[in-house]
N, C-alpha and C positions, 0 to 999 in steps of 0.2 A: 392258609398260610399267605397266599397272594390274592390279588383281585385284578380285574381288568381295569386299565386306565379309562377315565371318562373323557370323551371328546364331544364336541358340539357338531351336530349335523345341521347346518344352516338351512339346507333345502327342505328340511322337515320340521325345523324348530324344536328339535328334541335332542336331549343329551343321551349318549349311548356308549356302550363298551367299544374300545378302540380296536375292533377286530379288523379294521382296514389297514392297520399298521403291520409291519413285518416282524415276525418272530418275537423276541423278548421285548420289543417296544410296546407290545400289547398289554404288558402287565406291570403292576407296581405292588408294593408291600401292603399287607393287611395285618395279620398277626406277626409277621416277620418284619424286623427293622432292617435286616441286611442278610445277604446270602452270598455264597461263593461256590464255584464249580471247580472240581479237580482238573488237572491238566488233561487227563484222558477222558473227562466227561462222565465218569462212572460214580462219582461221589459228590453229593450236594449237601452243603452244610448251611443251616438257617439259624440265625439268632432271633429269638423271640423277644417282642416288646414286653417289658415288665408291667404289671398292673392291669392285665386283661382279666376281668373277673366275671364269673358266671352269675346267673340269676340266684343260684344257691349260695353265692358268696365265696366260691373257691377260685384261687388264682390259677390261670393257665400255666402249665409247665410242660416240658417235653413228655412227661409220662402220659399226659392226656392224648398226645399225638400217637405215641407208641402203642398205648392200649387200644386206641381206635383202629389202628391198622391191624393189630393182632386180632381184634374182634372181627374185622372185615374178612381176613383170611379164614377164620373159623366159621363165619356165617355163610360164606360162599355166595354172597348176594352181589348187589351192584358194585360195591366198593372192590370186591374181589375181581369182578369183571374188568374194572379199570386198572388193576395191577398189571394186566397183560399189555396194555398200551403204555403204561408208565414204566414198564420193564422192571418192576419190583418182583423178585423171584420168591421171597418168603418173608414172613413177618419179622424175622430177626434182622432183615436188611434195613429196618427203621430203628435207630438206636439213639441213646441219650448220653452224649459225652458229659453233659452237666444239665442241671434243671432247666436252663433257658436256651439250650442248643439242641436242635433236631437234625439228625444226620440220616440221609438216604443213600443206600448203595444200590445201584441199578446195573443191569446186565450189560448195557452198552450205552454209548453216548446217545442222548435222546433230545433232539432240538425242540420237542414239544413239551418237555418236562414241566417248565414253569407255567405254560398255559393250562396244562392239565391240573396243576395244583390250584390255579386261579378259578377253575370251573369245578369246585368241590361240590358236586351235586349228588354225592354218593355216600353220604353218612358221616357225621362227625364234623369237626372235632368234638368229641363228647367230653363232658366234665366227668372224668373217670371216677373221681372221689364220690360224686353224687350217684353215678350209675351203679357203682359197686355196692352201695348201701342196699340196693334192691336185687342184687344177685343172690342166687341160691346154689346149692350143690347140683341140683338138676338143671339150673339155668344160670350158668356162671357168667353169661354176657348180658344178663338182665333183659333178655329179648321180650319177655311178656310185659314187663313194666314199661319198656320203651315203645311198645306198640301204642300206648295211649298217654305217654308222658314225654317230656323233653328234658334233656340234661345237656345244655350247650352254653356257648359263650356269645351267641348272636344277639341281635337287638330285641328279640321278643321271646317270650316264654309261653308255653301252652297252659292256659288256666283251666280250660274245660273242653271236652269234645263229646258231642252226641252224634255218633255215626249216622250219616245220611240226613242230618238236620243242621247242625251248626258247630263251629269251633270258635273259641275265644282266645285271643292272644293278648298278653299284657307286656308292657315295656320292661326290659331288663334295666333296673335302675343303675346298674354298674356299667352299662354299655356307653362307650364314647366314640363319636360324638352322640349326644343325647338325641334320640328321635323325637320329632315334634308330636307324632301321633302316639298317644299313651295306651290306647286299647284298640284292637281290631276285632270286630264281630263279623265272622264270615258265615252267611246263611246259605244253605244248599237249596237252590231253586232250579229244578231241572229244565223248565221251559224258558227259552230265551225271550219270548214275548212278555212273559211275566216279569222277568228280570228288567227288561226295558221299561215296563209300566211302573215298576217300583222306583226306578231311577227318575223317570219323568215326574212322578208325584213327589219326589224329594224324600222318599222313605229310606233310600240307601244313597251312599256317596259314590258307589262304583258298581258297575255291572260288567261282568266278564263274559267273553265268548259269545258275543251277539252275532247275528248274521249281517252280511254286508248291507242289506237293505235297511236293517235296524240301525246300523252305524250312520247311515245317511239321515235317518230321522234325528239322531243325536246331533249331527252337524247343523241341522236346521233349527235347533232349539237354543235360544240365547242363554238359557240357564245351564246348558250342558256343553261339554267339549269332548272331542276325540283326540287323544294323544296317539301319534302315528310314528312308526319307524319302519324302514324296509324289512328289518328282521331277517331271519335265517330259515324260514319255513320251506319245506320241500314237499308240497302236496304232489302225489303221483298216482298213476295207475300201475298196479303191480301184478304182472303175470307170474304166478307161482310155479316154479319149475319142477315141483314134485309131480305136476301134471305133464304127461308126455307131449301134449300139444304145445303147452306153454314153454316147454324146455327147448323148443326149436327157435333159434335166433331169427330165422326167416319169417316165422309167424309173428314174432314180436315186432319185427320191422314193419310188417304189413299193418299190424294194429296201430303202430305209431303214425302211419299215414292216414289212419281212419279216425283219429281223435279230433273232435271239433274244437280246437284250441281257442279260437277267437269267440265262438259261441259261449264257451265256458267263461272266458274272461268278461264278456259283456253281460251275459244273462244271469250268471251266478254272482259275479263280483262287481258288476256295473262299471267295468273299466278300471276298478281300483287295483292296486298292486301291479304286478308285472308277470308276463309269461316267463316260465323257467326254461332254460336251454342248456343246462349243464348240472352235474352233480354238486358243484361248488356254489353255495349261495352267492348272489351277485355282489354283496358287500364284503366278501372275503377276498384275500389276496389271490391273484392269478386266475380268477374266474373268467372264462371265455365262452362265447356262444358259437365260435367258428366251426365246431365239430357237429353241432346239432342241426341236421339237414331236414328234419321232419316238419312238415306242415300238412294241413288237411288236403288230401288228394285221394279221393275215393277210387278213381280209376287205377292209380298206381297201387293202392292198397289191394284191389281185386287181383291185379296182375301178380303181385308178390304172394298173395294167398294161394293163387293157382300154382305158382312155381314151387311153393312150399308143400304142395300135394293136397290142397284143400280147395279145389275149384268150386265146390258146392257149400263151402263153409263148414261149420261144426257147431255143436251145442256148447254154450258157455254160461257159467254161473258167476256173477260178479257180486261180491260181498261188500258191505259197508256198515259203518256204525250208524244205526238209525237215530241216534241222539244228535247227530251232526247233520243238520238239514242241508248245508252246502255240499256235503258229499253225496247226499241223496239226489240233489239237483244235478250234480256233475255226472253221477252214474247214469241218470236218466238220459242226459244228452249223449253220452258215450253209447249207451244201448241203441239209441235211435240211429246213430251213424254206423255202428257195427252191423245192424240188421240190413242196412243198405248194401253191404258187401257180402251178405249171405250168412252171417253169423247169427245163430238163434240164441238170444240172450235172455236169461232169467236173472232178475235182480233179487238179492237176498239181504234185506235190512235186518241187522242183528242187534240185540241189546249190547251195550258197551262191553260188559264183562265177557260175554260169549264171543263177540267180535275179536276182542283182544286175545282170548285163549285160542281160537281157531286160527287167527293170523300168525301168532308166534309158534304154534305147533304145526304150521304150514299145511293145514287141512283145507284151505280154500283153493279155488282154481285161479281166482284173480280178485283184486280188491281195489277200491278207491280209498285213498288214505291221506289225511292231512296232519297227522300227529308225528311227523318226523322233523327234527331240526338238530343239526350237528352242533354240539356245545363248543367244539374247538375249531378255530378258523384255519382249517387246513384240508386240502383235497385228499391227502393220504388218509388222514383220520376219518373223514366222512365216508370214503369208500370202504375203509376197513370195518367200520361199525355196521354199515347197512348192506354191503354187497360182497363180502368176502368171508371165507372160512366158516361155512354153514355148519360144519361138524362141531365147532366150539362156540359159535357166535349166534346166539338166539335172535339178535336184532336183524340178522339177515333173513327176513321173513319171506323172501321170494326164493330162497334156496339157490341163490346165485353162487356158482362154484367155478370161477374162471381162473385157471392156473396162472395166467399172466397177471391178472388183477391181484390175486393173492400175493404173488411174489413182489409186485410193485409196491403194494402197501407196506409190506414188511421192510423192504429196503428203504422206503421213505422215512420210516421211524428212526432209522439210525444214520441218516444222511443229513449233514448240516446244510443250512441255507446257502444257496449258490446255484450256479448253472446246472450242475448235475441233478440237484433236487427239483429245479424248475422243469427240466426235461421230463422227469418222472411225473410231475404234476400234470403237465400237458398230455402225456401219454395216457394217464388214468382217465382224464376227461374225454380223450379221443376214444379210448377203448369202451367206455360206458356208452358213448354214442354209437359205436359199431355194433355192440351186442344187445343193447337196449334192455337191460334187466329191469329198469324203471322207465315208464313213459311220463315225462315231466308235465305238470299242469300249470297252475297259477299260484304264485306266492302273493297272498293278500296283504302281507305285512303285519307287523305288530300293531294291534289296534286296541286301545283302552278307552272305555266310555266312563266319564266321571262328571261330577258337578263342576261348573265353570271356575269356582274359586280355588280349586286345588292346583298346586304348583310342584315342581321338583321331579317330574317324570324322568326316569332313566332306564333305557333299554339294556337288558343283559341277555346273553345267549340262552339263558334258560326260559326266556319269554314269560317270566312272571313279573308282577308288579312288586317293586321293592318299597314296602310301606315306610321303612325307616328313612327314606329320602323325601317323602312327601310332606308338604306343609301348606297352610293357607296364606 
């Protein structure tokens, strides 16, 4: 319905989403040409642009939006998860006064409502006319067909997909403005060194998720370039509170003083990016480092560990995704320091799928993680997604259940921008520093390695590259 405004970040020479703006200034229309909020903030009405046409040739109407939201409620997947923060209670709360008008009824005034619609990373809007052709009595929402096909209004359409090998996207001829790139062939190459070699030989135009040392190689190659933006990544060390030792804030504070922050910054990321010192990404409004007091201090860590009841340390298993070499290197440096304060560490590198499963089922004791980034530029949202309400929030992978933090995030969702909301914002950042549910590491920034002739890079909070904006 909406999208983030694009702003120029001159210090990085990159265009990006205007997440440094306040509130509604962050967004502009996409499918919607206009919108209005009711006086009490509980009804939002959007007028759709006419002439938005899918790859299948169907024009977008309100029914596509309504059906997509009903499907989301029925599927109980990511879209349903986001109804909780959007404050949409049931699918009937998305209605169609006429074919080109979409109306949302929400439970309470929500100052983040527009930003959440702009970050539609949770399924849809589907071309409901096309999707319904593939529905059956047993599968009324075309779940099986949509596993390997697309039915949407975006710039690209899935032509083919060979799981684990490649996918091919072709341009939607009806999309405006017309993307310069007509076809995208994405090949699955698990090893980052191989991806880099393919790029350097000119066999691919773009190689994603390289290691920092590999990005340095790209920077030194005159035929290649690295597009950079500070991004919103929050790599962290996560003590999982299902473990009785990790559940103690005193232990977590001791661990926070034992992490070798500067070593990680220099040895893993070669000084790139920046040290993280708050739950709110540095480029988001109101981020402050004034509450994060932790720096490497092994003597203080030993003292706090003894005060917590572990003068002789304890056994610890630290898990990580072994497909991400930077996390393995980070874990190795952390292990070395933890052992200096008496903690006996075993590193557990896991296949990606196993790591993800054990992380979100909270079966790990602790983990090093770099795949968390909040889509919405708001402290309340970030804390809510990752660090509150573990009984209903699977993204709270460390099982943090702080009543004060739970209450603050809920209040922020219904408090308009102003002094009261700012005070809550500050208190959340302070509370996270006090209880240390995450130990923050280094944000390397959004880095994309491409051939030198490509232009049009634009960072978005999903940290994906948007092919429809690229050109030579």
